[in-house]
KOLLUM-285433 format. One line per 2 residues: number of its first residue (from 1); their letters; for each residue x negated, y, z negated of N, C-alpha, C, O. Coordinates in Angstrom, 1 decimal, decimal comma, padded with zeros to 4 digits. Layout:
<sites>
NUM = a = X Y Z X Y Z X Y Z X Y Z | ...
</sites>
This chain:
<sites>
1 = xx = -105,7 059,2 -084,3 -106,9 059,1 -083,3 -106,2 058,2 -082,1 -105,9 058,6 -081,0 | -106,1 057,0 -082,7 -105,7 055,5 -081,8 -104,4 056,1 -081,1 -104,3 055,9 -079,9
3 = xx = -103,2 057,0 -081,8 -102,1 057,4 -081,1 -102,5 058,2 -080,0 -102,1 058,0 -078,9 | -103,3 059,4 -080,4 -103,9 060,4 -079,4 -104,5 059,7 -078,0 -104,3 060,3 -077,0
5 = xx = -105,3 058,5 -078,1 -105,8 057,9 -077,0 -105,1 057,3 -076,0 -105,3 057,4 -074,8 | -103,7 056,3 -077,1 -103,0 055,8 -075,8 -102,1 056,7 -075,4 -101,9 056,6 -074,1
7 = xx = -101,3 057,8 -076,1 -100,7 058,8 -074,9 -101,3 059,1 -073,7 -100,8 059,0 -072,6 | -102,8 059,4 -074,1 -103,6 060,0 -072,9 -103,9 058,9 -071,7 -104,0 059,0 -070,5
9 = xx = -103,9 058,0 -072,4 -104,0 056,8 -071,5 -102,6 056,4 -070,6 -102,6 056,4 -069,4 | -101,5 056,2 -071,2 -100,3 056,5 -070,7 -100,4 057,6 -069,6 -100,1 057,3 -068,4
11 = xx = -100,8 059,1 -070,1 -100,5 059,9 -068,9 -101,6 059,8 -067,9 -101,3 060,3 -066,8 | -102,8 059,3 -068,2 -103,6 059,1 -067,0 -103,0 057,9 -066,1 -103,0 058,0 -064,9
13 = xx = -102,4 056,9 -066,9 -102,1 056,0 -065,8 -100,7 056,3 -065,0 -100,3 055,8 -064,0 | -099,9 057,4 -065,8 -098,9 057,6 -064,7 -099,4 058,8 -063,6 -098,8 058,9 -062,6
15 = xx = -100,4 059,5 -063,9 -101,0 060,6 -063,0 -101,8 059,9 -061,9 -102,1 060,7 -061,0 | -102,2 058,5 -061,8 -103,1 058,0 -061,6 -102,1 057,3 -060,3 -102,4 057,5 -059,1
17 = xx = -101,0 056,6 -060,7 -100,0 056,2 -060,3 -099,2 057,1 -059,4 -098,7 056,6 -058,4 | -099,0 058,6 -059,5 -098,4 059,1 -059,1 -099,1 060,0 -057,7 -098,6 060,2 -056,6
19 = xx = -100,6 060,6 -058,3 -101,1 061,1 -057,2 -102,1 060,2 -056,6 -102,8 060,8 -055,7 | -102,4 059,1 -056,8 -103,4 058,2 -056,2 -103,4 057,9 -054,7 -104,4 057,9 -053,9
21 = xx = -101,7 057,5 -054,4 -101,3 057,3 -053,0 -101,4 058,5 -052,4 -101,4 058,5 -051,2 | -101,5 059,3 -052,8 -101,5 060,8 -052,0 -103,0 060,9 -051,9 -103,3 060,5 -050,7
23 = xx = -104,1 061,2 -052,5 -105,5 060,9 -052,1 -105,9 060,2 -051,7 -106,8 060,5 -051,0 | -105,5 059,0 -051,7 -105,7 058,0 -050,8 -105,4 057,9 -049,4 -105,9 057,1 -048,6
25 = xx = -104,4 058,8 -049,2 -103,5 058,6 -047,7 -104,4 059,6 -047,2 -105,0 059,5 -046,1 | -104,7 060,7 -048,0 -105,5 061,8 -047,4 -107,0 061,4 -047,1 -107,5 061,7 -046,1
27 = xx = -107,8 060,6 -048,1 -109,0 060,6 -047,7 -109,0 059,4 -046,4 -109,6 059,4 -045,3 | -108,3 058,5 -046,7 -108,8 057,7 -045,5 -108,0 057,5 -044,1 -108,0 056,4 -043,5
29 = xx = -107,4 058,6 -043,8 -106,6 058,6 -042,6 -107,3 060,1 -042,0 -108,2 060,7 -042,5 | -106,5 060,3 -040,7 -107,4 061,0 -039,7 -107,2 062,7 -040,4 -107,6 063,7 -039,8
31 = xx = -106,6 062,8 -041,5 -106,5 064,2 -042,3 -108,0 064,9 -042,4 -108,5 066,0 -042,1 | -108,6 063,6 -043,1 -109,8 063,9 -043,8 -111,0 064,3 -042,6 -112,0 065,1 -042,9
33 = xx = -110,9 063,7 -041,4 -111,6 063,6 -040,5 -111,8 065,2 -040,0 -112,8 065,9 -040,1 | -110,5 065,5 -039,6 -110,2 066,9 -039,0 -110,2 067,9 -040,3 -109,9 069,0 -040,0
35 = xx = -110,3 067,7 -041,4 -110,6 068,6 -042,4 -108,9 069,4 -042,5 -108,9 070,6 -042,2 | -107,9 068,9 -042,8 -106,7 069,6 -042,6 -106,1 069,8 -044,1 -104,9 069,8 -044,4
37 = xx = -107,0 070,0 -044,9 -106,4 070,2 -046,4 -105,6 071,6 -046,6 -104,7 071,8 -047,4 | -106,2 072,4 -045,8 -105,2 073,6 -045,7 -104,0 073,6 -044,7 -102,9 074,2 -044,9
39 = xx = -104,2 072,7 -043,7 -102,8 072,5 -043,3 -101,9 071,8 -044,3 -100,8 072,2 -044,4 | -102,2 071,0 -044,9 -101,1 070,6 -046,1 -101,0 071,8 -047,1 -100,0 071,9 -047,8
41 = xx = -102,2 072,8 -047,3 -101,4 073,6 -048,6 -100,5 074,4 -047,5 -099,7 075,2 -048,1 | -100,4 074,6 -046,3 -099,7 075,6 -046,1 -098,5 074,9 -045,6 -097,6 075,6 -045,0
43 = xx = -098,2 073,6 -045,6 -097,0 073,0 -045,8 -096,6 072,9 -046,9 -095,4 073,1 -047,1 | -097,3 072,8 -047,8 -096,7 073,1 -049,2 -096,1 074,6 -049,3 -094,9 074,7 -049,7
45 = xx = -096,6 075,4 -049,2 -095,8 076,7 -049,1 -094,9 076,8 -048,3 -093,9 077,5 -048,5 | -095,1 076,1 -047,1 -093,4 076,1 -046,3 -092,6 075,4 -047,2 -091,6 076,0 -047,4
47 = xx = -092,7 074,3 -048,0 -091,9 073,6 -048,8 -091,4 074,6 -049,9 -090,1 074,8 -050,0 | -092,1 075,1 -050,7 -091,6 076,2 -051,5 -090,7 077,3 -051,2 -089,9 077,8 -052,0
49 = xx = -091,0 077,8 -049,7 -090,1 078,9 -049,3 -088,8 078,2 -048,5 -087,8 078,7 -047,9 | -088,9 077,1 -048,6 -087,7 076,2 -047,9 -086,9 076,1 -049,3 -085,7 076,4 -049,2
51 = xx = -087,4 075,7 -050,4 -086,4 075,5 -051,4 -086,2 076,7 -051,9 -085,1 076,7 -052,5 | -086,7 077,9 -051,9 -086,1 078,9 -052,4 -084,7 079,4 -051,4 -083,6 079,8 -051,8
53 = xx = -085,1 079,4 -050,2 -083,8 079,7 -049,2 -082,6 078,5 -049,7 -081,4 078,8 -049,9 | -083,0 077,4 -049,8 -082,0 076,4 -050,2 -081,3 076,6 -051,5 -080,1 076,4 -051,5
55 = xx = -081,9 077,2 -052,6 -081,1 077,8 -053,9 -080,7 079,0 -053,7 -079,7 079,2 -054,4 | -081,1 080,0 -053,0 -080,5 081,0 -052,7 -078,8 080,8 -051,9 -077,8 081,2 -052,4
57 = xx = -078,9 080,1 -050,9 -078,0 079,5 -050,4 -076,8 078,8 -051,1 -075,6 078,9 -050,7 | -077,4 078,1 -052,2 -076,7 077,5 -052,7 -075,9 078,5 -053,9 -074,7 078,6 -054,2
59 = xx = -076,9 079,2 -054,4 -076,6 080,2 -055,3 -075,3 081,4 -054,7 -074,5 082,0 -055,3 | -075,7 081,3 -053,5 -074,8 082,5 -053,1 -073,3 081,9 -052,4 -072,2 082,4 -052,7
61 = xx = -073,4 081,1 -051,9 -072,1 080,3 -051,5 -071,3 079,5 -051,9 -070,2 079,3 -051,5 | -072,0 078,8 -052,8 -071,4 077,8 -053,5 -071,4 078,0 -055,5 -071,6 077,2 -056,3
63 = xx = -071,1 079,4 -055,5 -071,0 079,5 -057,1 -070,4 078,3 -057,9 -069,4 077,7 -057,4 | -071,0 078,0 -059,3 -070,4 077,3 -060,0 -069,3 077,8 -060,9 -069,5 078,8 -061,6
65 = xx = -068,1 077,1 -060,7 -066,7 077,8 -061,2 -066,6 076,8 -062,7 -066,4 075,6 -062,8 | -066,7 077,5 -063,5 -067,1 076,9 -064,9 -065,6 076,5 -065,5 -065,5 075,7 -066,4
67 = xx = -064,4 077,1 -064,8 -063,0 077,1 -065,4 -062,2 076,1 -064,8 -061,1 075,6 -065,2 | -062,8 075,8 -063,6 -062,3 074,7 -063,0 -063,1 073,1 -063,0 -064,3 072,8 -062,6
69 = xx = -062,2 072,3 -063,6 -062,7 070,8 -063,9 -062,2 069,8 -062,7 -062,3 068,6 -062,7 | -061,8 070,4 -061,7 -061,7 069,5 -060,7 -062,5 069,0 -059,6 -063,2 069,9 -058,9
71 = xx = -062,5 068,0 -059,3 -063,4 067,5 -058,2 -063,3 067,8 -056,9 -062,5 067,1 -056,3 | -063,9 068,8 -056,3 -063,4 068,9 -054,9 -064,8 068,2 -053,9 -065,9 068,7 -053,7
73 = xx = -064,2 067,0 -053,3 -065,2 066,5 -052,7 -065,6 067,0 -051,0 -066,2 066,3 -050,2 | -065,1 068,2 -050,5 -065,2 068,9 -049,5 -066,4 070,0 -049,9 -067,4 070,0 -049,2
75 = xx = -066,5 070,7 -050,9 -067,2 071,6 -051,4 -068,6 070,6 -052,0 -069,7 071,2 -051,9 | -068,5 069,5 -052,5 -069,7 068,6 -052,8 -070,3 068,1 -051,5 -071,5 067,8 -051,4
77 = xx = -069,5 068,1 -050,4 -070,4 067,8 -049,0 -070,8 068,4 -048,8 -072,0 068,3 -048,6 | -070,2 070,2 -048,8 -071,1 071,3 -048,0 -072,2 071,6 -048,9 -073,2 072,2 -048,4
79 = xx = -072,3 071,3 -050,1 -073,2 071,4 -050,9 -074,8 070,3 -050,6 -076,0 070,6 -050,5 | -074,1 069,3 -050,6 -075,1 068,3 -049,7 -075,7 068,8 -048,5 -076,9 068,8 -048,3
81 = xx = -074,8 069,4 -047,8 -075,5 069,8 -046,1 -076,5 071,1 -046,7 -077,4 071,3 -045,8 | -076,6 071,5 -047,3 -078,0 072,4 -047,6 -079,2 071,6 -047,8 -080,2 072,3 -047,7
83 = xx = -079,4 070,3 -048,0 -080,5 069,7 -048,1 -081,0 069,4 -046,3 -082,1 068,9 -045,9 | -079,8 069,8 -045,7 -080,6 069,7 -044,0 -081,3 070,7 -043,7 -081,8 070,6 -042,6
85 = xx = -081,7 071,7 -044,5 -082,6 072,8 -044,4 -083,9 071,9 -044,8 -084,9 072,1 -044,1 | -084,1 071,1 -045,7 -085,5 070,3 -045,3 -086,1 070,1 -044,1 -087,2 070,4 -043,7
87 = xx = -084,7 069,3 -043,4 -085,1 068,9 -042,4 -085,6 070,1 -041,2 -086,7 070,1 -040,6 | -084,5 071,2 -041,0 -085,1 072,3 -040,5 -086,4 072,8 -040,6 -087,0 073,3 -039,7
89 = xx = -086,7 072,6 -041,9 -088,3 073,4 -042,1 -089,4 072,4 -041,6 -090,3 072,8 -040,9 | -089,2 071,1 -042,1 -090,3 070,3 -041,4 -090,3 070,5 -039,8 -091,3 070,6 -039,0
91 = xx = -089,1 070,5 -039,6 -089,2 070,4 -037,6 -090,0 071,8 -037,1 -091,0 071,7 -036,4 | -089,5 073,0 -037,7 -090,6 074,1 -037,5 -091,9 074,0 -037,8 -092,9 074,4 -037,2
93 = xx = -092,0 073,3 -038,9 -093,3 073,3 -038,8 -094,1 072,4 -038,3 -095,3 072,8 -038,2 | -093,9 071,1 -037,7 -094,1 070,4 -036,6 -094,2 071,3 -035,3 -095,3 071,4 -034,7
95 = xx = -093,0 072,1 -034,9 -093,4 072,6 -033,7 -094,8 073,8 -033,9 -095,8 074,0 -033,1 | -094,7 074,3 -034,8 -095,9 075,4 -034,9 -097,3 074,7 -034,9 -098,2 075,1 -034,1
97 = xx = -097,4 073,8 -035,7 -098,8 073,2 -036,0 -099,4 072,5 -034,7 -098,9 071,8 -033,9 | -100,5 073,1 -034,8 -101,0 072,3 -033,7 -102,0 070,9 -033,5 -102,2 070,4 -034,6
99 = xx = -102,3 070,5 -032,7 -102,9 068,8 -032,9 -102,3 067,9 -032,6 -101,1 068,0 -032,4 | -103,0 066,7 -032,6 -102,2 065,4 -032,5 -101,0 065,0 -032,9 -100,6 065,6 -033,9
101 = xx = -100,2 064,1 -032,3 -098,8 064,0 -033,0 -099,3 063,0 -034,5 -099,0 063,3 -035,7 | -099,8 062,3 -034,2 -100,2 061,5 -035,7 -100,8 062,7 -036,9 -100,2 062,8 -038,0
103 = xx = -101,6 063,3 -036,6 -102,1 064,5 -037,4 -101,0 065,4 -037,9 -100,9 065,8 -039,0 | -100,0 065,9 -036,9 -099,0 066,6 -037,3 -098,1 065,5 -038,4 -098,1 065,9 -039,6
105 = xx = -097,7 064,7 -038,2 -096,6 063,8 -038,8 -097,5 063,5 -040,2 -096,8 063,6 -041,2 | -098,8 063,2 -040,4 -099,6 062,8 -041,7 -099,5 064,3 -042,1 -098,5 064,4 -042,8
107 = xx = -100,1 065,7 -041,9 -100,0 066,6 -042,5 -099,0 067,1 -043,0 -099,0 067,2 -044,2 | -097,9 067,5 -042,3 -096,6 067,3 -042,9 -095,9 066,7 -043,7 -095,3 067,2 -044,6
109 = xx = -096,0 065,4 -043,4 -095,5 064,7 -044,5 -096,2 064,7 -045,9 -095,5 064,8 -046,9 | -097,6 064,7 -046,1 -098,1 064,5 -047,0 -098,0 065,8 -047,6 -098,0 065,9 -048,8
111 = xx = -098,0 066,8 -046,8 -098,3 068,1 -047,5 -096,7 068,7 -048,1 -096,6 069,6 -049,0 | -095,7 068,1 -047,5 -094,6 068,0 -048,1 -094,0 067,5 -049,4 -093,2 068,0 -050,1
113 = xx = -094,5 066,4 -049,5 -094,4 065,2 -050,2 -094,9 065,7 -051,7 -094,4 065,6 -052,8 | -096,4 066,2 -051,3 -097,5 066,6 -052,2 -096,7 067,8 -053,3 -096,6 067,9 -054,5
115 = xx = -096,3 068,7 -052,1 -095,6 070,1 -053,0 -094,3 069,5 -053,6 -093,6 070,3 -054,3 | -093,9 068,6 -053,4 -092,5 068,1 -054,2 -092,8 067,4 -055,0 -092,0 067,3 -055,9
117 = xx = -094,0 066,5 -055,3 -094,4 066,0 -056,6 -095,1 067,1 -057,7 -095,0 066,9 -058,9 | -095,8 068,1 -057,1 -096,3 069,2 -057,8 -095,3 069,9 -058,6 -095,4 070,0 -059,8
119 = xx = -093,8 070,4 -057,4 -092,9 071,2 -057,7 -092,1 070,5 -059,1 -092,0 071,0 -060,2 | -091,5 069,2 -058,7 -090,6 068,6 -059,5 -090,8 067,7 -060,4 -089,9 067,5 -061,2
121 = xx = -092,1 067,0 -060,5 -092,4 065,8 -061,3 -093,8 066,2 -062,1 -093,9 065,3 -063,0 | -094,6 066,9 -062,2 -095,7 067,2 -062,6 -095,7 067,6 -063,9 -096,4 067,1 -064,8
123 = xx = -094,6 068,9 -064,2 -094,5 069,2 -065,6 -093,9 068,2 -066,5 -094,3 068,2 -067,6 | -092,9 067,4 -066,0 -092,3 066,3 -066,4 -093,3 065,4 -066,9 -093,5 065,2 -068,1
125 = xx = -094,0 064,8 -065,9 -095,1 064,1 -066,1 -096,1 064,4 -067,3 -096,4 063,5 -068,0 | -096,6 065,7 -067,5 -097,1 066,6 -068,5 -096,4 066,4 -069,6 -096,7 065,5 -070,4
127 = xx = -095,7 067,0 -069,9 -095,1 066,9 -071,1 -094,4 065,6 -072,0 -094,3 065,3 -073,2 | -093,8 064,8 -070,7 -093,1 063,6 -071,2 -094,0 062,7 -071,5 -094,1 062,4 -072,7
129 = xx = -095,0 062,0 -070,7 -096,3 061,1 -070,7 -097,1 061,3 -071,8 -097,8 060,4 -072,0 | -097,1 062,1 -072,4 -097,9 062,5 -073,6 -097,3 062,2 -074,6 -098,0 061,9 -075,5
131 = xx = -095,9 062,0 -074,9 -095,4 061,8 -075,9 -096,0 060,5 -076,6 -096,9 059,9 -076,1 | -095,5 060,2 -078,0 -096,0 059,5 -078,9 -095,3 058,1 -078,8 -095,6 057,2 -079,6
133 = xx = -094,4 057,8 -077,7 -093,8 056,5 -077,5 -093,8 056,3 -076,4 -093,5 057,2 -075,7 | -094,1 055,1 -075,8 -094,0 054,6 -074,2 -092,7 054,5 -073,9 -092,0 053,9 -074,6
135 = xx = -092,4 055,1 -072,7 -091,1 054,6 -072,2 -091,3 054,6 -070,4 -092,3 055,2 -069,9 | -090,3 053,9 -069,6 -090,5 053,5 -068,5 -090,1 054,5 -067,5 -090,0 054,3 -066,3
137 = xx = -089,7 055,6 -068,2 -089,1 056,8 -067,3 -090,1 057,5 -066,7 -089,9 057,8 -065,5 | -091,1 057,8 -067,1 -092,3 058,1 -066,7 -093,1 057,4 -065,3 -093,5 057,9 -064,3
139 = xx = -093,3 056,0 -065,8 -093,7 055,1 -064,5 -092,7 055,1 -063,4 -093,1 054,8 -062,3 | -091,0 055,5 -063,7 -090,3 055,4 -062,8 -090,6 056,3 -061,9 -090,6 056,0 -060,6
141 = xx = -090,8 057,8 -062,6 -091,4 059,0 -062,0 -092,2 059,1 -061,3 -092,1 060,0 -060,5 | -093,3 058,2 -061,3 -094,6 058,0 -060,6 -094,3 057,3 -059,7 -094,9 057,6 -058,6
143 = xx = -093,3 056,0 -059,6 -093,0 055,3 -058,5 -092,2 056,3 -057,3 -092,5 056,2 -056,1 | -091,4 057,0 -057,9 -090,6 057,9 -057,1 -091,5 058,5 -056,1 -091,3 058,4 -054,9
145 = xx = -092,3 059,1 -056,5 -093,3 060,1 -056,1 -093,7 059,4 -054,6 -093,4 059,8 -053,5 | -094,4 058,1 -055,1 -094,9 057,2 -053,9 -093,4 057,2 -052,7 -093,4 057,6 -051,5
147 = xx = -092,6 056,7 -053,4 -091,4 056,5 -052,5 -091,1 057,9 -051,6 -091,0 057,9 -050,4 | -091,1 058,7 -052,2 -090,9 060,1 -051,4 -091,9 060,4 -050,2 -091,6 060,7 -049,1
149 = xx = -093,5 060,2 -050,8 -094,3 060,2 -050,0 -093,9 059,5 -048,8 -094,1 060,1 -047,8 | -093,5 058,2 -048,6 -093,0 057,4 -047,5 -092,1 058,0 -046,7 -092,0 057,9 -045,4
151 = xx = -091,2 058,6 -047,7 -089,8 059,0 -047,1 -090,1 060,4 -046,4 -089,6 060,8 -045,4 | -090,9 061,0 -047,0 -091,1 062,2 -046,1 -092,3 062,3 -044,9 -092,4 063,3 -044,1
153 = xx = -093,2 061,1 -044,8 -093,8 060,9 -043,8 -092,8 060,5 -042,6 -092,8 061,1 -041,5 | -092,0 059,3 -043,0 -091,2 058,7 -042,1 -090,3 060,0 -041,5 -090,5 060,2 -040,3
155 = xx = -089,4 060,7 -042,4 -089,0 061,7 -041,8 -089,5 062,8 -040,8 -088,6 063,3 -040,0 | -091,0 063,2 -040,8 -091,7 063,9 -040,1 -091,7 063,1 -038,8 -091,5 063,6 -037,7
157 = xx = -092,1 061,6 -039,0 -092,3 060,9 -037,5 -091,0 061,2 -036,9 -091,0 061,8 -035,8 | -090,0 060,8 -037,4 -088,3 060,9 -036,8 -088,0 062,3 -036,2 -087,3 062,5 -035,2
159 = xx = -088,6 063,3 -037,0 -088,3 064,5 -036,1 -089,1 064,9 -035,2 -088,7 065,9 -034,5 | -090,5 064,3 -034,9 -091,2 064,5 -033,9 -090,9 063,6 -032,8 -091,2 063,9 -031,7
161 = xx = -090,1 062,3 -033,0 -089,7 061,7 -032,2 -088,5 062,2 -031,7 -088,3 062,1 -030,5 | -087,7 062,7 -032,4 -086,3 063,5 -032,0 -086,5 064,7 -030,9 -085,8 064,9 -030,0
163 = xx = -087,6 065,4 -031,3 -088,0 066,7 -030,4 -088,6 065,9 -029,1 -088,3 066,4 -028,1 | -089,3 065,0 -029,1 -089,7 064,6 -027,7 -088,8 063,6 -026,9 -089,0 063,6 -025,6
165 = xx = -087,8 062,9 -027,5 -087,3 061,9 -026,8 -085,9 062,4 -025,9 -085,3 063,4 -026,2 | -085,7 061,7 -025,2 -084,8 061,4 -024,1 -083,4 061,5 -024,8 -083,1 061,2 -026,0
167 = xx = -082,5 062,0 -023,9 -080,7 062,3 -024,8 -080,3 060,7 -025,2 -079,6 060,3 -026,2 | -080,9 059,9 -024,5 -080,1 058,7 -025,1 -080,5 057,9 -026,4 -079,9 057,1 -027,1
169 = xx = -082,0 058,5 -026,4 -082,4 058,0 -027,8 -082,4 059,1 -029,0 -082,7 058,7 -030,1 | -082,1 060,4 -028,7 -081,9 061,5 -029,5 -080,9 061,7 -030,4 -080,8 062,5 -031,2
171 = xx = -079,8 060,5 -030,0 -078,8 060,5 -030,8 -078,9 059,4 -032,1 -078,7 059,5 -033,3 | -079,2 058,4 -031,4 -079,8 057,5 -032,5 -080,8 057,9 -033,5 -080,6 057,6 -034,7
173 = xx = -082,0 058,6 -033,1 -082,9 059,1 -033,8 -082,4 060,3 -034,7 -083,0 060,6 -035,8 | -081,3 060,9 -034,3 -080,9 062,1 -035,0 -079,8 061,4 -036,0 -080,0 061,9 -037,1
175 = xx = -078,9 060,5 -036,1 -078,3 059,9 -036,7 -079,0 059,5 -038,0 -078,6 059,7 -039,1 | -080,3 058,8 -037,7 -081,0 058,2 -038,7 -081,5 059,3 -039,4 -081,8 059,1 -040,6
177 = xx = -081,8 060,6 -038,9 -082,6 061,7 -039,5 -081,6 062,2 -040,7 -082,0 062,6 -041,8 | -080,3 062,1 -040,1 -079,3 062,7 -041,0 -078,8 061,6 -042,0 -078,0 062,0 -042,9
179 = xx = -079,1 060,5 -041,9 -078,8 059,7 -043,1 -079,9 059,6 -043,9 -079,8 058,8 -044,8 | -081,1 060,2 -043,7 -082,2 060,2 -044,4 -082,2 061,6 -045,3 -082,9 061,9 -046,3
181 = xx = -081,3 062,3 -044,7 -081,4 063,5 -045,5 -080,5 063,7 -046,3 -080,5 064,8 -046,8 | -079,2 062,4 -047,0 -078,6 062,4 -047,7 -079,0 061,2 -048,6 -078,5 060,1 -048,7
183 = x = -080,0 061,6 -049,4 -080,3 060,5 -050,3 -080,0 060,6 -051,8 -080,3 059,6 -052,5
</sites>
């Protein structure tokens, strides 16, 4: 009985740490004033579609050769460039979304990061944090979700700035975005 309570307490703690900043960011920002919940949901659906396209690209053009043990840096670099699809997806969302700039940035960043939290970390937290023994791994997953929230909002702001800026600043912003995509 005490063991079940402690594992549920650990699960609740991890979920609050992972999802709390998302709820606070939505509730106390411009998003709740404009009722932008469905914008965030549409961005989450676009995240899933982008991940599916990236998966198909990786499976089609970069199949795993299990017979070869040799490391090929060029092939690994090309596999990493598939992550630029995230930048393309976020940029297309920013182009199609109507509203003010800060609304676009927050809705896109929060929706993208929220969909990533649900798609990549929710099952791991649900299964692992309910385990019989405490480990820091699930607290780190929760902190990683918060870092991803800041990362995706920042990338959305950089992409919006890149689309608006003049040629002199466009190069610098583009370089920072490329560095953000290789994480």
